[in-house]
C-alpha angles and dihedrals in degrees: 000000000000114000114219118236089238092052091057098055132347112255119229111190090191088071097053129065110240119247110265127227111288110249121189120234112268113258115272145089117304133186110235136188113217102232096176137004127187142136128256139178118262122249093269091050092233100093139053130227137184112236119205119191107207135191126196108244102198149010132041092325098047111150096025112134129219133169129230118202121194122192110233102164123021140146087241109076091201090058089053091048092052092045093050089051091050092048089049091054090049091050092048092048092055090040094237109118095175112039114185096204143351091272088070089073098048114103095017122128126217142144129255134185111242125202134185118235135173113261126178093335097316137068124272137177124251120197109223129188125329113259115239123209115254093259098048110113092346118154117237114269110275117248115268111271120234106244128345119325092231098065 
């Protein structure tokens, strides 16, 4: 038999602060801890996406949670190409270029750009690409040119 929440202990709303209006994080770059990583079917049931549960690690918004979804299998080849690029950036940011499973991502810290977008009549956050450090994937410095580049 399932016991109702209200049968366990009477609830008195006057003793609990009401939930405030949800406000998205301000746009910017945030450091996140990946608290969970898994795969899930897309809405139409035909595709597959990676789902990363993220938690802000520092600053005024420490503890806030967001989700990053990455297309892995989709009827649209461009969506797959974008998703593979996003997954590559995540792998590079955590310095694991060949993860063996989703668990390889859990517990890793990295930064993402976060933007604010309209969603169903209100504002919501969208987690964009992982932010790579300045040296990640950078080409070696070009050899010094002889004379000015403009002529």
